[in-house]
C-alpha positions in Angstrom: 58.8 -11.3 -36.9 56.2 -12.5 -34.5 53.8 -9.8 -33.3 53.1 -9.7 -29.6 49.5 -9.1 -28.6 49.2 -7.0 -25.5 46.1 -7.8 -23.6 44.4 -4.9 -21.9 44.5 -4.7 -18.2 41.2 -5.8 -16.6 39.1 -3.0 -15.3 39.4 -2.5 -11.6 36.1 -1.9 -9.9 36.3 0.9 -7.4 33.9 0.5 -4.5 31.6 3.5 -4.1 31.9 5.3 -0.7 29.2 4.8 1.9 26.2 7.2 1.9 27.4 8.4 5.3 30.8 7.8 6.8 31.3 9.2 10.4 34.7 8.9 12.0 35.5 10.0 15.5 32.7 12.5 15.7 32.8 14.6 18.8 30.6 17.5 19.8 31.1 19.6 23.0 29.0 22.5 24.4 31.3 24.0 26.9 32.1 21.3 29.4 29.3 19.0 28.2 30.3 16.3 25.7 27.2 15.5 23.6 28.9 13.2 21.1 32.0 11.3 22.1 34.1 9.8 19.3 31.2 8.3 17.4 32.0 6.3 14.2 29.8 4.3 11.9 29.0 3.9 8.1 25.7 3.9 6.3 25.7 1.8 3.1 24.0 3.1 0.0 20.4 2.1 -0.7 19.9 0.8 2.8 17.4 1.7 5.6 19.5 2.7 8.6 17.8 3.0 12.0 19.4 5.4 14.4 18.4 4.6 18.0 19.0 6.0 21.5 17.3 7.3 24.6 16.3 10.9 24.8 19.4 13.0 25.1 21.6 10.4 23.6 22.9 12.7 20.8 20.7 11.6 17.9 19.5 15.1 17.0 23.0 16.6 17.3 24.3 14.0 14.9 21.6 14.7 12.3 22.3 18.5 12.6 26.0 17.8 11.8 25.1 15.6 8.9 22.8 18.3 7.5 25.5 21.0 8.0 23.4 22.8 10.6 26.0 22.3 13.4 29.8 21.9 13.4 31.5 19.1 15.1 34.2 19.8 17.7 36.4 17.1 16.1 36.1 14.1 13.9 35.1 13.7 10.2 31.8 13.4 8.4 31.6 12.5 4.7 28.5 12.1 2.6 29.0 10.0 -0.6 32.7 10.7 -0.1 32.2 14.5 0.1 33.7 16.3 3.2 31.1 18.0 5.3 33.5 20.7 6.3 34.6 21.8 2.8 31.8 20.5 0.4 28.7 21.2 2.3 26.9 22.9 -0.6 27.4 19.9 -2.9 26.2 17.6 0.0 23.0 19.6 0.6 22.0 19.2 -3.1 21.9 15.4 -2.5 20.0 15.3 0.8 16.2 15.4 1.5 15.2 16.0 5.1 12.0 15.5 7.1 11.8 17.2 10.5 10.0 15.6 13.4 7.1 18.0 13.2 6.9 19.2 9.6 5.1 22.6 9.1 3.0 23.5 6.1 0.8 26.4 4.9 -2.6 25.0 5.9 -4.5 26.7 3.1 -2.3 25.2 0.4 -2.9 21.8 -1.2 -0.5 18.9 -1.3 0.2 19.6 -5.0 0.8 23.3 -4.4 3.1 22.5 -1.5 5.3 20.2 -3.6 5.3 22.7 -6.5 6.4 25.4 -4.1 9.2 23.2 -2.8 10.3 22.1 -6.3 11.0 25.7 -7.4 14.0 25.8 -5.0 15.9 23.1 -6.9 14.2 22.2 -10.3 15.0 24.3 -13.3 13.6 22.1 -16.1 10.4 22.4 -18.1 7.1 22.9 -16.3 5.8 19.6 -17.6 8.7 17.7 -16.1 8.1 19.3 -12.7 4.4 18.4 -12.8 5.2 14.8 -13.8 7.7 14.6 -10.9 5.1 15.9 -8.4 2.5 13.4 -9.7 4.9 10.6 -9.3 5.9 11.6 -5.8 2.2 12.0 -4.7 1.5 8.5 -6.0 4.6 7.1 -4.2 3.3 8.3 -0.8 -0.3 7.4 -1.5 -1.7 11.0 -1.7 -2.7 11.1 -5.3 -6.4 11.1 -4.4 -6.0 14.0 -2.0 -3.5 16.1 -4.0 -5.8 19.0 -4.4 -7.3 19.2 -0.9 -6.2 21.9 1.6 -3.6 20.5 4.0 -5.6 21.9 7.0 -8.0 18.9 6.6 -5.2 16.3 6.5 -4.8 13.7 9.3 -1.5 13.3 11.2 -0.5 10.3 9.0 -1.4 12.2 5.8 0.7 15.2 6.9 3.6 12.9 7.6 3.3 11.3 4.2 3.3 14.8 2.7 6.4 15.6 4.6 8.2 12.6 3.2 6.9 13.6 -0.3 8.3 17.1 0.2 11.7 15.7 1.2 11.7 13.2 -1.6 10.4 15.3 -4.5 14.0 16.5 -5.3 15.0 12.9 -5.8 17.7 13.0 -3.2 20.4 10.4 -2.9 20.1 10.5 0.9 16.8 10.9 2.8 17.1 11.8 6.5 13.9 11.4 8.6 13.7 12.6 12.2 11.2 10.4 14.1 9.0 9.9 11.0 6.3 7.8 12.8 6.6 9.0 16.4 3.2 10.7 16.7 1.2 8.4 14.5 -1.4 5.8 15.3 -0.8 2.2 14.2 -2.3 2.7 10.7 -0.3 5.9 10.1 2.9 4.1 11.3 2.2 1.2 8.9 1.7 3.6 6.0 4.9 5.5 6.7 6.9 2.2 7.0 5.6 0.9 3.7 6.6 4.2 2.0 10.1 3.9 3.5 10.4 0.3 2.1 9.3 1.6 -1.4 11.7 4.5 -1.2 14.7 2.2 -0.6 14.8 1.4 -4.3 15.4 5.1 -5.0 17.5 6.4 -2.2 19.4 5.7 1.1 17.2 6.3 4.2 18.7 7.4 7.5 16.1 7.8 10.2 16.0 8.3 14.0 13.3 6.8 16.1 12.5 5.3 19.5 9.9 2.9 18.2 11.9 -0.4 18.2 9.2 -2.5 16.5 9.5 -0.2 13.5 13.2 -0.5 13.3 13.1 -4.3 13.5 10.6 -4.4 10.7 12.2 -2.2 8.0 15.9 -1.5 8.9 18.8 -3.2 7.3 21.3 -1.8 9.8 21.1 -0.2 13.2 23.3 2.1 15.3 22.5 2.7 19.0 23.7 5.8 20.9 23.7 6.2 24.7 24.8 9.4 26.4 26.8 10.4 23.3 28.6 7.2 22.8 28.1 4.5 20.2 26.9 1.3 21.9 26.4 -0.8 18.8 26.4 -0.6 15.0 25.6 -3.7 13.0 23.0 -5.3 10.7 19.6 -5.8 12.3 20.0 -9.6 12.0 23.4 -9.6 13.7 22.0 -7.6 16.6 19.1 -9.9 17.0 21.1 -13.1 16.8 23.9 -11.8 19.1 26.8 -13.9 20.2 24.7 -16.8 21.2 21.3 -18.3 20.7 18.8 -18.8 23.5 16.5 -21.8 23.9 13.5 -22.2 26.1 12.4 -25.6 27.6 9.1 -25.9 29.5 9.1 -28.7 32.0 6.6 -30.1 34.6 7.6 -29.4 38.2 10.2 -27.0 39.6 12.8 -27.6 36.9 15.7 -27.9 39.5 17.1 -31.0 37.9 17.0 -29.5 34.4 18.9 -26.4 35.5 21.5 -28.5 37.3 22.0 -30.8 34.3 22.4 -27.9 31.9 24.8 -26.0 34.2 27.3 -28.9 33.7 27.4 -28.6 29.9 30.2 -26.5 28.3 27.9 -25.3 25.5 25.2 -24.0 28.0 25.5 -20.6 29.6 23.7 -19.4 32.7 20.4 -21.5 32.7 17.6 -19.9 34.5 14.2 -21.2 35.7 10.9 -19.3 35.9 7.9 -21.0 37.6 4.2 -20.5 36.7 1.1 -22.7 37.3 2.9 -25.9 38.0 5.4 -25.7 35.1 8.8 -24.2 34.7 10.3 -22.3 31.8 14.1 -23.0 31.7 15.9 -20.5 29.6 19.5 -21.2 28.5 21.9 -19.4 26.2 24.1 -21.7 24.1 27.4 -21.2 22.4 27.2 -24.2 20.1 23.7 -24.5 18.5 24.5 -27.9 16.9 25.4 -29.4 20.3 22.4 -27.8 21.9 20.0 -29.2 19.2 21.5 -32.7 19.6 21.9 -32.8 23.4 19.7 -30.2 25.1 16.5 -32.2 25.3 18.3 -35.4 26.1 20.1 -33.6 29.0 16.9 -32.1 30.4 15.0 -35.4 30.3 17.9 -37.6 31.7 16.4 -37.7 35.2 12.9 -38.4 34.0 11.8 -34.7 33.7 8.7 -34.3 31.5 9.2 -31.7 28.7 6.0 -30.0 27.5 7.5 -27.3 25.3 10.8 -26.6 23.5 12.1 -24.0 21.0 14.5 -21.3 20.2 13.6 -18.0 21.9 12.6 -15.2 19.5 14.7 -12.2 20.4 13.2 -8.7 19.7 15.1 -5.5 19.3 13.7 -4.1 22.5 15.4 -6.8 24.5 18.7 -6.2 22.7 18.4 -2.4 23.0 17.7 -2.4 26.7 20.4 -4.9 27.4 23.0 -2.9 25.5 22.0 0.4 27.1 21.9 -1.1 30.6 25.4 -2.7 30.2 26.7 0.6 28.9 25.3 2.6 31.8 26.7 0.1 34.3 
């Protein structure tokens, strides 16, 4: 009798849940609605920038994620754990840096991390010392590990704050305005640390410094007056629905604007005059058509072109445009 060989079923890969999953989050204080049905996901091992004007609801959202405030409605899950019912398990996986971290000024950086470590680490003393040394090196404070904190600069204190949040090796690191009060050098150092930390953890941080977000963030969410205005990858936000080109011509550019206005792939061409030349800006819905026809269209009536290229969009333009459209 022939023996039938039964092949094993292929293993089914189960996608891991997002680091943060927020669905319909609403928070009211009396009649005031601080958060209004906010929903977004934060993928694991990403750097997620959380933006919004003052009073937009960023701090309230962070408090709910940390379990320091309760939502009026909606659901918040951290690595698939429900914030309402599994908050203790969630807190074990989160490190947090407040906007203005406080330290005992007479203690050294090493003593501060040792003090923090005793709240969560129960292994051998040598293991804790090794972890502290690794964390100090990660944030670039190994050469100042044994100096009193009272002599630290603002940037060094902020790096120590990140070290204090990271020394427990959390799966999720939440940073509230980590570079807000720093000079350019301090900001650069903090951003470099965040990029290094991405290999070890997921970073969710609030900020109003848009250049920083554009430099290091994989994804961005924008709040305005408690409502989610946008949530997307940084590249998608910068690219938008259409590309924008700039053509610099001699003269007033009237002919160029009129010619472009008649093309189906060109949207709302505008002219800006300065020192005898005109910058014509036009959004395009079809980049291939624009690259093939834009210059030909502008020069059809003999217009002289002295500059041409795709406009470089920055996050500040996108942010202001989204917020203004939302408020209007």
